[in-house]
C-alpha positions in Angstrom: -0.2 -0.2 -0.3 1.6 3.8 -0.9 2.1 5.6 2.8 1.7 9.3 2.4 2.3 12.3 4.7 -1.2 13.8 6.4 -0.9 16.8 5.2 -3.5 19.1 3.2 -2.8 18.4 -0.4 -2.8 14.7 -0.1 -6.2 14.8 2.2 -7.8 16.7 -0.1 -6.7 14.1 -3.4 -7.7 11.2 -1.2 -11.6 13.1 -0.6 -11.7 14.0 -4.6 -10.3 10.3 -5.5 -13.1 8.9 -3.3 -15.5 10.8 -4.3 -15.2 9.3 -8.1 -16.8 6.1 -6.7 -20.0 7.1 -5.9 -23.2 6.2 -7.9 -23.4 9.9 -8.7 -20.1 9.9 -10.9 -21.9 7.1 -13.3 -24.7 9.1 -15.5 -23.8 7.3 -18.5 -26.0 4.2 -17.1 -28.6 6.5 -16.7 -30.4 6.3 -19.7 -30.5 2.6 -19.6 -31.7 2.4 -16.7 -34.6 5.2 -17.2 -36.1 3.4 -20.1 -35.9 -0.2 -18.3 -38.1 2.0 -15.6 -40.1 3.3 -18.5 -40.8 0.4 -19.8 -41.6 -1.5 -16.5 -43.9 1.6 -15.6 -46.4 1.4 -19.0 -46.4 -2.5 -19.9 -45.8 -4.2 -16.1 -45.1 -7.9 -16.2 -44.5 -8.4 -19.9 -41.4 -6.1 -19.7 -40.3 -7.3 -16.0 -40.3 -10.9 -17.5 -38.8 -9.9 -20.8 -36.2 -8.1 -19.0 -35.7 -10.9 -16.5 -34.5 -13.0 -19.5 -32.4 -10.4 -21.1 -30.1 -9.9 -17.8 -30.7 -12.8 -15.3 -31.2 -15.9 -18.5 -34.2 -17.1 -16.8 -37.2 -18.0 -18.1 -39.8 -16.2 -14.9 -43.8 -15.9 -15.4 -46.8 -15.0 -13.8 -46.6 -18.4 -12.5 -43.3 -18.8 -11.0 -41.8 -15.6 -9.9 -43.1 -15.9 -6.3 -40.6 -18.6 -4.4 -43.4 -21.2 -3.4 -43.2 -23.2 0.3 -41.4 -26.4 -1.3 -38.8 -23.9 -2.7 -37.6 -22.7 0.4 -38.2 -26.4 2.4 -35.6 -27.3 -0.2 -33.1 -24.2 0.6 -33.2 -25.7 4.1 -31.9 -28.8 3.1 -29.4 -27.5 1.0 -27.2 -25.2 3.8 -25.6 -27.1 6.1 -27.4 -27.5 9.8 -23.7 -25.4 11.2 -25.0 -22.1 8.8 -28.6 -22.5 9.9 -28.1 -22.2 13.7 -25.5 -19.2 12.6 -28.2 -17.6 10.9 -30.7 -18.0 13.6 -27.8 -16.4 16.8 -26.8 -13.5 14.3 -31.1 -13.0 14.0 -31.6 -12.8 17.5 -28.6 -10.5 18.1 -29.8 -8.0 15.4 -33.1 -8.4 16.5 -32.2 -7.4 19.8 -30.4 -4.2 18.9 -33.1 -3.0 16.6 -35.8 -3.4 19.5 -34.2 -0.9 21.7 -34.7 1.6 18.6 -38.4 1.3 18.8 -39.8 4.5 19.9 -43.4 5.2 20.6 -46.1 7.6 19.8 -46.6 10.5 23.1 -49.0 13.7 23.8 -48.5 16.6 25.8 -51.9 18.1 27.9 -52.3 21.0 29.1 -55.4 22.4 31.7 -55.8 25.4 29.2 -57.4 22.4 27.3 -54.8 22.0 24.6 -53.4 18.7 22.9 -49.9 18.2 21.3 -48.5 15.1 20.4 -46.9 12.8 17.9 -48.2 9.7 16.5 -45.4 7.0 15.6 -47.5 4.8 12.3 -45.3 1.7 10.5 -44.6 2.2 7.0 -47.3 -0.3 5.7 -45.1 -1.6 2.7 -41.7 -2.0 2.2 -39.3 -3.5 -1.1 -36.3 -5.5 0.0 -33.4 -5.3 -2.7 -31.0 -8.4 -1.9 -28.5 -9.0 -4.7 -27.9 -12.5 -5.8 -25.6 -14.6 -7.8 -22.2 -14.3 -6.6 -23.0 -11.2 -4.6 -25.7 -13.3 -2.4 -25.6 -12.0 1.1 -27.5 -14.0 3.3 -26.7 -11.6 6.5 -28.2 -8.7 4.0 -31.6 -10.0 3.8 -31.5 -9.9 8.4 -29.8 -7.0 8.0 -32.5 -5.3 6.2 -35.8 -7.4 7.1 -35.5 -7.5 10.5 -35.6 -3.5 11.6 -38.7 -3.5 9.5 -40.3 -6.3 11.4 -39.5 -4.4 15.3 -40.9 -1.2 13.4 -44.5 -3.6 12.7 -44.4 -2.9 9.0 -47.3 -5.1 8.0 -45.8 -5.9 4.2 -42.6 -6.8 3.3 -41.6 -7.9 -0.8 -38.0 -9.0 -0.9 -37.1 -9.4 -4.6 -33.4 -11.2 -5.6 -32.2 -12.4 -8.8 -32.8 -15.6 -9.7 -30.1 -18.1 -11.6 -30.3 -19.7 -15.0 -32.4 -21.9 -13.6 -35.2 -20.0 -11.9 -34.1 -20.6 -8.2 -33.2 -18.3 -5.6 -29.3 -18.8 -3.8 -30.7 -21.0 -1.1 -29.3 -19.5 2.0 -30.9 -16.1 0.8 -34.5 -17.9 1.2 -33.4 -19.4 4.9 -32.4 -16.0 5.6 -35.2 -14.7 4.3 -37.9 -17.2 5.4 -36.0 -17.2 9.0 -36.6 -13.4 9.1 -40.0 -13.6 8.3 -40.8 -13.3 5.0 -43.8 -14.2 3.0 -42.9 -12.5 -0.5 -40.1 -13.3 -2.6 -39.7 -12.5 -5.9 -37.8 -13.6 -8.2 -36.6 -10.7 -9.8 -33.6 -8.3 -9.7 -31.6 -5.3 -11.3 -33.1 -1.8 -12.3 -37.0 -3.5 -13.4 -37.0 -5.6 -10.1 -36.7 -1.5 -8.3 -39.1 -0.5 -10.9 -41.6 -3.5 -10.2 -41.8 -2.0 -6.2 -42.7 1.6 -7.2 -44.8 1.1 -9.5 -46.3 -2.3 -9.4 -47.4 -5.2 -12.0 -50.1 -7.7 -12.5 -47.4 -9.8 -10.3 -45.5 -7.4 -8.1 -47.6 -4.7 -5.7 -46.3 -1.4 -4.9 -44.7 -0.5 -2.2 -44.3 2.4 -0.3 -40.0 2.2 0.6 -37.3 0.2 -1.1 -34.4 -0.6 0.8 -31.2 -2.9 0.5 -28.0 -2.9 -1.8 -27.6 -3.4 -5.5 -25.1 -2.8 -8.9 -25.0 0.8 -10.2 -28.0 0.1 -11.6 -30.0 -0.7 -8.9 -28.6 2.3 -6.8 -28.9 4.4 -9.9 -33.3 3.0 -10.6 -33.5 3.9 -6.5 -32.7 7.3 -7.3 -34.5 7.6 -10.1 -37.8 6.3 -8.4 -36.9 8.2 -5.5 -40.5 10.5 -5.0 -42.8 7.9 -6.3 -41.7 5.9 -3.1 -39.2 6.4 -0.6 -35.9 5.0 -0.2 -32.8 4.4 2.4 -30.3 5.5 0.7 -27.6 5.5 -2.3 -25.7 3.2 -1.3 -21.8 3.4 -2.4 -18.8 0.7 -2.3 -17.5 -0.3 0.7 -15.1 1.4 3.3 -13.0 1.2 6.4 -10.8 3.5 8.0 -8.1 2.6 10.7 -7.0 5.1 13.5 -4.4 3.6 15.3 -1.3 4.6 17.2 2.1 2.7 18.3 0.1 0.1 20.5 -1.8 -1.2 17.7 -1.1 -4.7 15.7 0.2 -4.5 12.2 -1.3 -7.6 12.0 -4.8 -6.9 13.2 -4.6 -3.8 10.9 -3.6 -5.1 7.5 -6.3 -8.2 7.7 -9.4 -5.2 8.6 -8.2 -3.4 5.9 -8.5 -5.8 3.2 -11.3 -7.6 5.1 -13.7 -4.1 3.0 -10.6 -4.7 -0.1 -12.1 -7.8 -1.0 -15.4 -6.7 -1.8 -15.0 -5.0 -5.2 -12.3 -3.1 -7.0 -14.2 0.3 -6.3 -13.7 -0.6 -2.1 -11.4 1.8 -0.3 -9.0 1.1 2.8 -7.4 3.5 4.4 -5.2 3.4 7.8 -4.3 6.8 9.6 -1.9 6.4 12.2 0.9 8.7 14.3 3.6 5.7 14.0 5.8 5.0 10.9 7.0 2.2 12.4 3.5 1.0 12.7 3.0 1.8 9.1 5.6 0.3 7.3 4.6 -3.2 9.0 1.0 -2.9 8.6 2.2 -2.1 4.3 4.6 -5.6 5.0 1.6 -7.5 6.3 -0.7 -6.3 3.5 1.8 -7.9 0.7 1.8 -11.4 2.5 -1.9 -11.8 3.1 -3.1 -10.5 -0.9 -0.9 -13.5 -1.6 -2.3 -16.0 1.0 -6.2 -14.4 0.6 -9.0 -15.5 -2.9 -10.0 -12.6 -4.3 -6.2 -11.7 -5.0 -6.8 -9.6 -7.9 -10.3 -7.8 -6.5 -7.7 -6.9 -3.5 -4.9 -5.6 -5.5 -6.3 -3.8 -7.4 -8.9 -2.0 -4.6 -5.7 -0.9 -3.0 -3.8 0.4 -5.8 -6.7 2.4 -6.2 -8.7 3.9 -3.0 -6.1 2.1 -0.4 -4.3 4.5 1.7 -1.8 4.7 4.7 -1.5 8.3 6.0 1.2 9.6 8.9 -0.2 11.6 10.6 1.8 14.0 13.3 -0.9 13.8 16.0 -3.7 11.5 16.7 -5.8 14.8 16.8 -4.5 15.7 13.1 -5.5 11.7 12.5 -9.2 12.1 13.9 -9.6 15.6 12.3 -9.1 14.0 8.6 -10.8 10.7 10.1 -14.1 12.8 10.4 -13.6 14.4 7.0 -13.2 11.3 5.1 -16.6 10.1 7.3 -16.3 6.6 6.4 -18.4 3.4 6.5 -16.3 1.6 8.5 -14.3 3.0 11.3 -11.6 1.1 13.6 -10.1 2.6 16.6 -7.3 0.9 17.7 -5.2 3.3 20.1 -3.8 3.0 23.7 -7.1 4.8 24.5 -9.9 4.1 22.3 -12.9 5.0 24.2 -11.2 8.3 24.4 -11.1 8.6 20.3 -14.3 7.7 20.1 -15.7 10.7 21.8 -14.1 13.0 19.4 -15.9 11.3 16.0 -18.5 13.2 14.3 -18.6 11.4 11.8 -19.3 7.6 10.6 -21.4 5.2 10.1 -20.2 2.5 12.1 -17.6 2.7 15.6 -15.6 -0.8 16.4 -13.6 0.5 19.2 -10.7 -1.9 20.8 -8.4 -4.6 18.6 -10.7 -6.8 19.2 -13.9 -5.5 17.4 -13.4 -6.2 13.6 -15.5 -4.5 11.9 -17.0 -8.4 10.3 -18.2 -8.5 13.9 -20.9 -5.5 12.6 -21.7 -7.4 9.7 -22.2 -10.9 10.8 -23.2 -11.3 14.4 -22.9 -8.2 16.9 -26.1 -6.5 16.2 -25.9 -3.4 14.6 -26.9 -2.7 11.6 -24.4 -3.3 8.2 -26.2 -1.1 6.3 -24.2 2.5 6.4 -23.8 5.4 4.9 -21.0 6.0 2.3 -19.0 8.3 0.2 -19.2 10.8 3.4 -22.5 10.7 3.9 -22.3 9.7 7.4 -21.8 13.6 7.5 -25.4 13.4 7.4 -26.7 10.3 7.1 -27.1 7.2 10.0 -27.6 3.3 9.6 -30.4 1.9 8.8 -32.7 1.1 11.4 -36.0 1.4 12.1 -36.7 4.8 12.4 -36.2 4.0 8.4 -39.3 2.2 8.7 -41.6 5.0 10.6 -43.2 7.6 10.0 -44.7 10.1 12.4 -48.0 12.7 12.3 -48.3 16.0 14.2 -50.8 15.6 16.9 -53.0 19.2 17.2 -56.0 19.6 19.4 -57.3 23.0 20.7 -60.5 23.6 23.1 -62.1 27.1 22.6 -60.9 28.0 25.3 -57.4 26.9 24.6 -57.7 28.8 21.1 -59.4 31.9 21.9 -55.9 33.7 24.2 -53.9 33.3 21.0 -56.1 33.9 17.9 -55.8 37.4 17.0 -51.7 36.4 17.2 -52.6 33.5 14.4 -54.9 36.3 12.4 -51.9 38.8 12.4 -49.6 36.0 11.2 -51.7 35.0 8.4 -52.6 38.7 7.4 -48.4 39.7 7.6 -48.4 36.9 4.3 -51.3 37.9 2.6 -52.5 34.7 3.4 -56.6 36.1 3.7 -58.0 32.7 4.0 -56.0 31.4 6.7 -56.6 34.2 8.8 -60.7 34.0 8.0 -60.5 30.3 9.2 -59.4 31.3 12.6 -61.4 34.4 12.8 -65.1 33.0 12.0 -64.9 31.2 14.9 -65.4 33.9 17.0 -66.9 36.5 15.5 
C-alpha cells in the first residue's frame, strides 16, 4: 500500500479520489436505467419478464415469479445445519439490538385544553432488494428485514435475481424465511426496483425500497425516489482505521483487506501516528494478499483506493477521519474510548483491537447497512426509524384557542393569506 504524509494537499486529493466512486458519477448508465423504468411502468409484467430473461437468462413468468413453500423447504435441505444455527444466532442479536431503537408516540396536555403530540405509524409496505448470484449475502437479508419487522411493517416484499435455472440462492431463502418474509420475488436489477416502485400485475407496489445492489439498482432507486421512499444510494464499501504505536499491524492489515475484497472500488485507509506501524502494516498487507482467494480484486482495490497516511498527532488523524466520514471506522489506540468521543462522522465505530469490522457485518447486532462516500456526515445506519413515519397531533379547545387567535390572524395577514386568517377569525365572530 502507498504511504503518504497526512497534510492538507494529500487529504484533499484522497477525498476527491474517493468521491469518484459515488453512484452520482455514473450518469452514463442513467439512460439505460430510465428506459427500463419506463418500460416496466408502462408494460408491467411483460417488460419485467423480458428484462429478467435478457439480464438473468431466467424464464420467469406470472406462475413462477413467487418463491414457493416447497422451494423454501428445499433450501433448508441444501444448507448446513451449522450455518442455519449461525443465521439464527445473528437474527436474535440483530432483533435484540433494533428492539432498543423502537420509539412510541407521546401526548402533552395542559389545563388550558391543549393536546400536542406525535403519532408513530409503521410504513405499510416495504420492498427489500437482495443481490443474487456471486454477490448473495444472507446477512443483508437479516439487516434489511429485521428492523422493518421490529418497526411493525405489515407487508415486506423481497426481490432477488434468480439463477439461470430460475432458482434463488438457498442461504438467501433460509435467511428470509427465518426473518419472516412472506413474499419473495425472483426478479432483480433496475426492473425489480421499477416493479416495486410502480407495481405490475404480479408485483404490488410498495411505499419504500431498501437494500444494496449494483450501479443499475442504485441509479434506479435514485430515479424512483419521490414515487416511493428509499433508504439511501449505496456506494462501494470502505474502512478507515485510526492507530497509534500500540496497534497490532497484523490485525490492521487483516481488517483493511476485509473491505478491499468486496470489489475493486472498495476503499481501505489507515491513518496512524507511527511510521513503524505504517511500514509493518504495508508489509503484512502484501503477505496476506498473496495468501487470500480474491487476490486480483484485493490488489486493484488497494492500488486505486488504498492508503496509509502518517499523521503528526492523533488529533490531526481524528480530524482527517471526520472529513473522510468513512462507512466503517476502527479505533486501535492506547485509549480508544477517548478517541471515540472525538469522532463526529462515521457509519459504524469499532472500538479496540478485538472489535473487527466483520463482527458488525454478521453477528454483533447493529446494522451493517451504513452511509458511504462521506454521507456519514448527514446519514445514519439503517434502523427502525427508517420504517416508521411520524404524524403531529394538535387538539385545542375553544378556551385554549381564544387567547391566541388574534396572533394567528395577524401572522396570516402579514403573509397575505387572508383565507388562513378567516379560518381562525370565523370561530370567534
